[in-house]
Every structure is written in C-alpha cells, then in structure tokens.
One Martini backbone bead per residue (centre of mass of N, CA, C, O) as a GRO file, in nm:
protein
  344
    1MET     BB    1   0.732   0.875  -5.442
    2ILE     BB    2   0.416   1.011  -5.342
    3ASN     BB    3   0.164   1.180  -5.529
    4LYS     BB    4  -0.079   1.438  -5.425
    5THR     BB    5  -0.370   1.624  -5.506
    6PHE     BB    6  -0.519   1.902  -5.322
    7LYS     BB    7  -0.759   2.134  -5.300
    8PRO     BB    8  -0.848   2.131  -5.025
    9LEU     BB    9  -0.695   2.223  -4.733
   10THR     BB   10  -0.854   2.043  -4.534
   11ASN     BB   11  -0.757   1.773  -4.661
   12VAL     BB   12  -0.463   1.802  -4.584
   13LEU     BB   13  -0.495   1.814  -4.279
   14LEU     BB   14  -0.646   1.549  -4.254
   15GLY     BB   15  -0.423   1.374  -4.375
   16LEU     BB   16  -0.201   1.433  -4.162
   17ILE     BB   17  -0.352   1.323  -3.921
   18MET     BB   18  -0.378   1.033  -4.033
   19ILE     BB   19  -0.082   0.972  -4.051
   20LEU     BB   20  -0.008   1.001  -3.746
   21THR     BB   21  -0.236   0.798  -3.636
   22ALA     BB   22  -0.142   0.541  -3.823
   23LEU     BB   23   0.109   0.499  -3.686
   24PRO     BB   24   0.279   0.264  -3.540
   25LEU     BB   25   0.383   0.236  -3.215
   26THR     BB   26   0.623   0.036  -3.266
   27SER     BB   27   0.807   0.247  -3.410
   28PHE     BB   28   0.902   0.376  -3.118
   29ALA     BB   29   1.043   0.127  -3.059
   30ASN     BB   30   1.370   0.057  -2.890
   31ASN     BB   31   1.599  -0.248  -2.902
   32ASN     BB   32   1.850  -0.140  -3.070
   33PRO     BB   33   2.192  -0.108  -3.030
   34GLU     BB   34   2.250   0.033  -3.313
   35HIS     BB   35   1.994   0.230  -3.226
   36PRO     BB   36   1.961   0.494  -2.996
   37THR     BB   37   1.726   0.582  -3.172
   38ASN     BB   38   1.420   0.644  -3.360
   39SER     BB   39   1.505   0.488  -3.654
   40ASP     BB   40   1.266   0.265  -3.693
   41MET     BB   41   1.089   0.463  -3.794
   42PRO     BB   42   0.925   0.592  -4.033
   43GLU     BB   43   0.994   0.779  -4.315
   44LEU     BB   44   0.865   1.114  -4.359
   45GLU     BB   45   0.778   1.287  -4.666
   46ILE     BB   46   0.676   1.632  -4.719
   47GLY     BB   47   0.538   1.812  -4.998
   48PHE     BB   48   0.494   2.150  -5.114
   49GLU     BB   49   0.289   2.263  -5.400
   50PHE     BB   50   0.229   2.569  -5.561
   51GLU     BB   51   0.001   2.672  -5.790
   52ASP     BB   52  -0.321   2.691  -5.828
   53ALA     BB   53  -0.492   2.813  -5.622
   54PRO     BB   54  -0.556   2.565  -5.369
   55GLU     BB   55  -0.341   2.376  -5.467
   56ILE     BB   56  -0.184   2.071  -5.325
   57GLU     BB   57   0.120   1.896  -5.305
   58VAL     BB   58   0.176   1.564  -5.185
   59GLY     BB   59   0.465   1.399  -5.058
   60LEU     BB   60   0.541   1.046  -5.007
   61GLU     BB   61   0.798   0.877  -4.803
   62PHE     BB   62   0.889   0.530  -4.733
   63GLU     BB   63   1.123   0.333  -4.598
   64ASN     BB   64   0.910   0.162  -4.431
   65THR     BB   65   0.677   0.016  -4.573
   66LEU     BB   66   0.349   0.132  -4.643
   67ALA     BB   67   0.024   0.142  -4.684
   68PHE     BB   68  -0.116   0.335  -4.964
   69GLU     BB   69  -0.401   0.574  -4.985
   70ALA     BB   70  -0.555   0.809  -5.230
   71THR     BB   71  -0.771   1.091  -5.252
   72ASP     BB   72  -0.949   1.382  -5.264
   73ASP     BB   73  -1.057   1.309  -4.951
   74PHE     BB   74  -0.817   1.095  -4.872
   75ILE     BB   75  -0.594   0.926  -4.636
   76SER     BB   76  -0.434   0.595  -4.628
   77ILE     BB   77  -0.280   0.406  -4.353
   78ALA     BB   78  -0.102   0.103  -4.315
   79PRO     BB   79   0.039  -0.135  -4.179
   80ARG     BB   80   0.242  -0.365  -4.194
   81THR     BB   81   0.287  -0.666  -4.330
   82GLY     BB   82   0.327  -0.907  -4.130
   83ALA     BB   83   0.522  -1.051  -3.905
   84ALA     BB   84   0.715  -0.985  -3.665
   85PRO     BB   85   0.981  -1.055  -3.507
   86SER     BB   86   1.048  -1.342  -3.295
   87ILE     BB   87   1.095  -1.534  -2.990
   88SER     BB   88   1.076  -1.878  -2.895
   89ILE     BB   89   1.393  -1.924  -2.816
   90GLN     BB   90   1.604  -1.854  -2.582
   91PRO     BB   91   1.891  -1.797  -2.472
   92SER     BB   92   2.154  -1.940  -2.266
   93SER     BB   93   2.330  -1.976  -2.011
   94THR     BB   94   2.683  -2.061  -1.931
   95THR     BB   95   2.922  -2.319  -1.822
   96ARG     BB   96   3.284  -2.312  -1.824
   97THR     BB   97   3.597  -2.421  -1.877
   98VAL     BB   98   3.902  -2.390  -1.938
   99GLY     BB   99   3.916  -2.454  -2.298
  100GLN     BB  100   3.638  -2.453  -2.373
  101THR     BB  101   3.310  -2.454  -2.530
  102ALA     BB  102   3.080  -2.198  -2.623
  103THR     BB  103   2.714  -2.172  -2.659
  104PHE     BB  104   2.460  -1.977  -2.845
  105THR     BB  105   2.097  -2.006  -2.888
  106VAL     BB  106   1.844  -1.908  -3.126
  107THR     BB  107   1.481  -1.884  -3.182
  108ALA     BB  108   1.286  -1.789  -3.452
  109SER     BB  109   1.043  -1.672  -3.610
  110THR     BB  110   0.865  -1.629  -3.879
  111SER     BB  111   1.064  -1.434  -4.117
  112SER     BB  112   1.151  -1.245  -4.364
  113GLY     BB  113   1.483  -1.203  -4.405
  114ARG     BB  114   1.647  -1.285  -4.169
  115SER     BB  115   1.881  -1.165  -3.919
  116TYR     BB  116   2.201  -1.177  -3.739
  117ARG     BB  117   2.336  -1.024  -3.421
  118TRP     BB  118   2.604  -1.022  -3.208
  119TYR     BB  119   2.657  -0.923  -2.860
  120TRP     BB  120   2.866  -0.740  -2.621
  121ARG     BB  121   2.965  -0.635  -2.306
  122ASN     BB  122   3.152  -0.392  -2.213
  123SER     BB  123   3.328  -0.209  -1.975
  124ALA     BB  124   3.112   0.039  -2.028
  125GLY     BB  125   2.818  -0.115  -2.082
  126ASN     BB  126   2.824  -0.176  -2.390
  127PHE     BB  127   2.689  -0.287  -2.684
  128VAL     BB  128   2.886  -0.486  -2.906
  129PRO     BB  129   3.013  -0.635  -3.158
  130VAL     BB  130   3.105  -0.934  -3.246
  131ILE     BB  131   3.417  -1.070  -3.325
  132ALA     BB  132   3.585  -1.281  -3.562
  133HIS     BB  133   3.781  -1.375  -3.299
  134ASN     BB  134   3.927  -1.564  -3.067
  135GLY     BB  135   3.702  -1.811  -3.136
  136ALA     BB  136   3.481  -1.657  -3.285
  137SER     BB  137   3.153  -1.762  -3.412
  138GLY     BB  138   2.846  -1.695  -3.559
  139ILE     BB  139   2.764  -1.375  -3.554
  140ASN     BB  140   2.533  -1.428  -3.814
  141THR     BB  141   2.381  -1.639  -3.637
  142ARG     BB  142   2.197  -1.843  -3.415
  143THR     BB  143   2.504  -1.938  -3.340
  144LEU     BB  144   2.731  -1.889  -3.087
  145THR     BB  145   3.093  -1.936  -3.086
  146GLN     BB  146   3.334  -2.020  -2.816
  147THR     BB  147   3.657  -2.089  -2.801
  148ASN     BB  148   3.876  -2.115  -2.562
  149VAL     BB  149   3.817  -2.032  -2.282
  150THR     BB  150   3.862  -1.777  -2.034
  151MET     BB  151   3.888  -1.596  -1.746
  152ALA     BB  152   3.841  -1.320  -1.899
  153MET     BB  153   3.529  -1.422  -1.978
  154ASN     BB  154   3.414  -1.392  -1.715
  155GLY     BB  155   3.086  -1.245  -1.736
  156TRP     BB  156   2.998  -1.236  -2.008
  157THR     BB  157   2.764  -1.052  -2.217
  158TYR     BB  158   2.482  -1.141  -2.423
  159GLN     BB  159   2.326  -1.066  -2.751
  160VAL     BB  160   2.053  -1.073  -2.996
  161VAL     BB  161   1.976  -0.949  -3.323
  162ILE     BB  162   1.672  -0.945  -3.507
  163ARG     BB  163   1.614  -0.909  -3.865
  164ASP     BB  164   1.415  -0.799  -4.115
  165SER     BB  165   1.331  -0.683  -4.436
  166ALA     BB  166   1.173  -0.428  -4.277
  167ASN     BB  167   1.365  -0.350  -4.022
  168ARG     BB  168   1.277  -0.533  -3.795
  169THR     BB  169   1.317  -0.586  -3.439
  170VAL     BB  170   1.475  -0.821  -3.203
  171THR     BB  171   1.569  -0.882  -2.862
  172SER     BB  172   1.730  -1.057  -2.654
  173ARG     BB  173   1.827  -1.180  -2.391
  174ASN     BB  174   2.051  -1.194  -2.150
  175VAL     BB  175   2.371  -1.361  -2.141
  176THR     BB  176   2.604  -1.577  -1.958
  177LEU     BB  177   2.953  -1.631  -1.908
  178THR     BB  178   3.093  -1.896  -1.722
  179VAL     BB  179   3.423  -1.930  -1.578
  180THR     BB  180   3.626  -2.199  -1.486
  181ASP     BB  181   3.894  -2.341  -1.297
  182PHE     BB  182   3.969  -2.658  -1.300
  183TYR     BB  183   4.243  -2.668  -1.142
  184SER     BB  184   4.176  -2.500  -0.885
  185ASP     BB  185   3.911  -2.669  -0.812
  186LEU     BB  186   4.069  -2.931  -0.714
  187ASN     BB  187   4.254  -2.883  -0.467
  188TRP     BB  188   4.552  -2.922  -0.448
  189PHE     BB  189   4.838  -3.054  -0.296
  190TYR     BB  190   5.128  -2.954  -0.200
  191PRO     BB  191   5.406  -3.177  -0.179
  192LEU     BB  192   5.541  -2.937  -0.010
  193ARG     BB  193   5.571  -2.771   0.312
  194ASN     BB  194   5.801  -2.599   0.265
  195ALA     BB  195   5.818  -2.262   0.187
  196ALA     BB  196   6.111  -2.289   0.036
  197SER     BB  197   5.984  -2.527  -0.163
  198ARG     BB  198   5.947  -2.312  -0.459
  199HIS     BB  199   6.191  -2.369  -0.641
  200ILE     BB  200   6.273  -2.351  -0.989
  201SER     BB  201   6.526  -2.501  -1.186
  202CYS     BB  202   6.312  -2.650  -1.391
  203GLY     BB  203   6.081  -2.588  -1.619
  204PHE     BB  204   5.798  -2.570  -1.814
  205GLY     BB  205   5.930  -2.500  -2.105
  206SER     BB  206   6.170  -2.341  -2.059
  207ALA     BB  207   6.444  -2.194  -2.184
  208ASN     BB  208   6.650  -2.410  -2.033
  209CYS     BB  209   6.383  -2.632  -2.072
  210PRO     BB  210   6.224  -2.711  -2.355
  211GLN     BB  211   6.184  -3.049  -2.285
  212HIS     BB  212   6.026  -2.992  -2.022
  213HIS     BB  213   5.744  -3.183  -1.847
  214GLY     BB  214   5.810  -3.018  -1.577
  215ILE     BB  215   5.920  -2.979  -1.231
  216ASP     BB  216   6.203  -2.859  -1.050
  217ILE     BB  217   6.242  -2.887  -0.697
  218ILE     BB  218   6.372  -2.659  -0.461
  219ARG     BB  219   6.554  -2.499  -0.214
  220ASN     BB  220   6.576  -2.181  -0.098
  221GLY     BB  221   6.881  -2.189   0.062
  222GLY     BB  222   6.877  -2.520   0.055
  223ASN     BB  223   6.834  -2.855   0.151
  224ILE     BB  224   6.596  -3.100   0.022
  225HIS     BB  225   6.697  -3.347   0.127
  226GLY     BB  226   6.439  -3.556   0.278
  227GLU     BB  227   6.186  -3.434   0.216
  228ARG     BB  228   5.866  -3.455   0.230
  229VAL     BB  229   5.615  -3.629   0.036
  230TYR     BB  230   5.295  -3.552  -0.114
  231SER     BB  231   4.988  -3.601  -0.211
  232ALA     BB  232   4.791  -3.405  -0.430
  233HIS     BB  233   4.586  -3.652  -0.454
  234ALA     BB  234   4.351  -3.863  -0.512
  235GLY     BB  235   4.394  -4.231  -0.566
  236GLN     BB  236   4.604  -4.444  -0.766
  237ILE     BB  237   4.873  -4.639  -0.710
  238MET     BB  238   5.071  -4.769  -0.967
  239ILE     BB  239   5.365  -4.672  -0.861
  240SER     BB  240   5.627  -4.803  -0.623
  241GLY     BB  241   5.963  -4.725  -0.678
  242TRP     BB  242   6.159  -4.854  -0.899
  243GLY     BB  243   6.224  -4.764  -1.237
  244SER     BB  244   6.510  -4.619  -1.332
  245ASN     BB  245   6.804  -4.458  -1.418
  246ASN     BB  246   6.632  -4.194  -1.455
  247THR     BB  247   6.415  -4.189  -1.208
  248GLY     BB  248   6.424  -4.391  -1.000
  249ASN     BB  249   6.243  -4.318  -0.753
  250TRP     BB  250   5.879  -4.364  -0.762
  251VAL     BB  251   5.547  -4.203  -0.800
  252VAL     BB  252   5.221  -4.308  -0.930
  253ILE     BB  253   4.913  -4.114  -0.978
  254ARG     BB  254   4.574  -4.182  -1.025
  255SER     BB  255   4.307  -4.011  -1.068
  256ASP     BB  256   3.943  -3.930  -1.055
  257VAL     BB  257   4.007  -3.729  -1.295
  258ASN     BB  258   3.924  -3.574  -1.583
  259SER     BB  259   3.997  -3.425  -1.855
  260PRO     BB  260   3.847  -3.144  -2.018
  261THR     BB  261   3.989  -3.193  -2.318
  262THR     BB  262   4.091  -3.524  -2.363
  263GLY     BB  263   4.065  -3.700  -2.148
  264GLY     BB  264   4.129  -3.888  -1.910
  265ARG     BB  265   4.329  -3.933  -1.663
  266ILE     BB  266   4.496  -3.780  -1.409
  267VAL     BB  267   4.858  -3.771  -1.371
  268SER     BB  268   5.105  -3.817  -1.117
  269ARG     BB  269   5.466  -3.745  -1.060
  270TYR     BB  270   5.739  -3.874  -0.842
  271ILE     BB  271   6.086  -3.797  -0.872
  272HIS     BB  272   6.389  -3.894  -0.721
  273LEU     BB  273   6.359  -4.057  -0.474
  274ASP     BB  274   6.489  -4.180  -0.182
  275SER     BB  275   6.194  -4.272  -0.089
  276VAL     BB  276   5.922  -4.491  -0.005
  277SER     BB  277   5.583  -4.512   0.185
  278ARG     BB  278   5.403  -4.638  -0.053
  279GLU     BB  279   5.198  -4.851  -0.190
  280GLU     BB  280   5.006  -4.994  -0.388
  281GLY     BB  281   4.703  -4.803  -0.412
  282ARG     BB  282   4.511  -4.636  -0.214
  283VAL     BB  283   4.489  -4.266  -0.196
  284ASN     BB  284   4.506  -3.971  -0.046
  285ARG     BB  285   4.517  -3.660   0.027
  286ALA     BB  286   4.802  -3.563   0.190
  287VAL     BB  287   5.009  -3.809   0.170
  288HIS     BB  288   5.274  -3.984   0.266
  289ILE     BB  289   5.514  -4.115  -0.004
  290GLY     BB  290   5.803  -3.966   0.059
  291ALA     BB  291   6.141  -3.858  -0.046
  292VAL     BB  292   6.374  -3.652  -0.124
  293GLY     BB  293   6.623  -3.694  -0.389
  294ALA     BB  294   6.904  -3.858  -0.611
  295THR     BB  295   6.780  -4.052  -0.801
  296GLY     BB  296   6.916  -4.121  -1.082
  297ASN     BB  297   6.916  -3.851  -1.310
  298VAL     BB  298   7.127  -3.653  -1.111
  299VAL     BB  299   7.227  -3.327  -1.007
  300GLY     BB  300   7.345  -3.316  -0.702
  301ASN     BB  301   7.125  -3.304  -0.414
  302GLY     BB  302   6.859  -3.270  -0.549
  303HIS     BB  303   6.505  -3.331  -0.641
  304LEU     BB  304   6.172  -3.259  -0.742
  305HIS     BB  305   6.001  -3.432  -0.980
  306PHE     BB  306   5.705  -3.280  -1.127
  307ASP     BB  307   5.424  -3.431  -1.299
  308VAL     BB  308   5.163  -3.398  -1.559
  309ASN     BB  309   4.897  -3.608  -1.701
  310ARG     BB  310   4.646  -3.644  -1.973
  311HIS     BB  311   4.633  -3.979  -1.914
  312ASN     BB  312   4.556  -4.324  -1.929
  313LEU     BB  313   4.781  -4.498  -1.783
  314GLN     BB  314   4.923  -4.824  -1.820
  315ASN     BB  315   5.179  -4.674  -1.766
  316ALA     BB  316   5.456  -4.452  -1.674
  317THR     BB  317   5.475  -4.328  -1.943
  318LEU     BB  318   5.530  -4.024  -2.080
  319ASN     BB  319   5.310  -3.822  -2.262
  320THR     BB  320   5.415  -3.527  -2.388
  321GLY     BB  321   5.147  -3.437  -2.543
  322ASN     BB  322   4.990  -3.449  -2.234
  323ALA     BB  323   5.124  -3.239  -2.088
  324MET     BB  324   5.114  -3.048  -1.782
  325ASN     BB  325   5.117  -2.769  -1.598
  326PRO     BB  326   5.169  -2.777  -1.259
  327GLN     BB  327   5.110  -2.478  -1.176
  328ARG     BB  328   4.796  -2.479  -1.225
  329PHE     BB  329   4.733  -2.652  -0.948
  330PHE     BB  330   4.881  -2.386  -0.784
  331PRO     BB  331   4.757  -2.072  -0.749
  332ASN     BB  332   4.875  -2.013  -0.434
  333ILE     BB  333   5.162  -2.049  -0.540
  334ARG     BB  334   5.484  -1.893  -0.506
  335PHE     BB  335   5.705  -1.899  -0.742
  336THR     BB  336   6.044  -1.954  -0.830
  337GLY     BB  337   6.246  -1.901  -1.097
  338GLN     BB  338   6.159  -2.130  -1.359
  339THR     BB  339   5.908  -2.001  -1.463
  340SER     BB  340   5.594  -2.031  -1.635
  341ASN     BB  341   5.356  -2.045  -1.825
  342LEU     BB  342   4.994  -2.139  -1.821
  343GLY     BB  343   4.994  -2.365  -1.999
  344MET     BB  344   4.901  -2.692  -2.085
   0.00000   0.00000   0.00000
C-alpha cells in the first residue's frame, strides 16, 4: 500500500484522472483461457481518510506492479518495465498414425520468469488444461508430448499460454492433431471372397486361444474346404509350398510397407492350405494364391490360419513378439465368433 496525503481536493481529483489515463490499454486485453474476465489488469485500491479537512489520504495498491511517483501536486504512473512475453516461433499442427508419438513445440521471446501451460479443447468447445496422464507429458514446458496416439484423439486442438513473472500472458495459435489409422489406410484385400467365410474359430489372443498369434477362419454354417485364398496385399512371395507337419502347405508374403511402430516389413502368412497356386516371386494384391485345406496340424474339415507379423523375416518363422492382430487390417469386415480386441 502506498499512501499519499493531498491537501487541495482538486489535486486528488486530478490524481485519479491521471491514474485512469495512465493505465496501459494492454491491461484490458484478455487472451488467457484461465481467466475469462479482465483479471489481468492491475488491481487498484484507493482509500480516503478524512483528518483535518481538507486533507485527504489516498492509498494505492497495485497487484501487477506499476511505477508510482507522487508529490503534493501530482501523481505519476508509468507502465510496467521490460518487454511482455511474445512468441517467436508458433507451434505447428501435426499428423500421426495410431500408436505413434506427437509433439508440439513453441518458442517464446526473452521474458523473465516465464512459465508454460498447455490446453486442449474439450467436447464443449472450451480450452481446459492438459493433464499429465494417458501418455501426455511436458504440459508445463515449451514442448508437449503425446505418446501412443489413438483415433479418439483425431482432431484434438491445442494451445499454450506463456506467462511471465509480472503475470502478463500471451497465447499461441491453435494447433491440431490429426490421427490416421495406418492399418485401414493400407486397403488390404480380405483373403476369402465368400461373405460367410468371416467366422473366427480361434482368435488373436482370445480367451480360448491365449497363445494364438493369428486368426483361424471358417465358414459360418458350411464347409470352407477348397475355397480360394487371395493375397491380401502386394509384395514378394517368400515361401510357397510345404512348410512342416505343423503348418502344412503355406504361402508367406512380405509386403512393401514397413511397420509404423517397430520398423521392418509387414509379412502375412496363409497356413494349412490344400494347395498353392503361386510360386515364389512378385505378387499383386487380390491374386489367387491357393485354396483352404486341412494340411498340417489341423482338426476337422480345415480352416485358413491367417497371421501378420511386423518383422523383416529372413525365414518364415513367426516372431510372436511382433505378431499383429489381423483384424486391424480389415476394418470393414464384420467378423463373428472368437473376435478379439484390436490391440497391436
């Protein structure tokens, strides 16, 4: 509290006018989502104390410090010293695929004691603070990091508020996270054309097949034996023919696409075939490569075991640590039976 006694009443009125006219206009600007009102402007407290008239005591208190000078004849108020925070490099929007990491970075001008706070726009259209969970970190730094992005995050909008030690703020432009589904964007061809051949008798890591790293496909209400099998994608046929007493006849195709998470080419395998119709070499998408059978270690009339691996196989042995859920590659196919969640 700064106290000053003024004898002439006219000097008090003159002083109050000078106070109001000297306040910086920027104090009334508000772009801080934490404060929906004009609370960034300096707080001014004036007290009147009558002693022996006509003396008046004026007390001034400034929350956001301004330079203050007073005499018997005048009051002088100057704006805050030092540059207010500003942004030299704005954050940029980014596009990531499911499972990848997204980052947003801002660069601020020199300003003493600056701090950062990241916000995102919720479903109600309001910006609320980002919480450090579900893969989000750096919420109070110049770089916000979001790991393991999901399709639910597609379209999320962010901004960052920078504040200096004098409580002055600047807000960045809005930036957007775009998330694409790598697997559905590949546009794989479902290897069986009969609409009834979408029933899974043993799913990817399902309850009754906990160590199963693919899907066993049968025909719902019919015999699938002999149905044609087609290549799900273009690539190189690495193996075509007899594999072992476990796999029977099989075809292994290495695609032209790398996994977005671990690197290495994505490989698909078609197992327990009755016969194969393509030799090793280049193959296009949706090409007839064999027929469903019951060769190898199979019970009953047979099924198509189909699995996907994200590893550049030098041989056809499946690295189960890199197995991928085949259902993810066919988002438009409605499977029945032992379906599983769409984990990696």
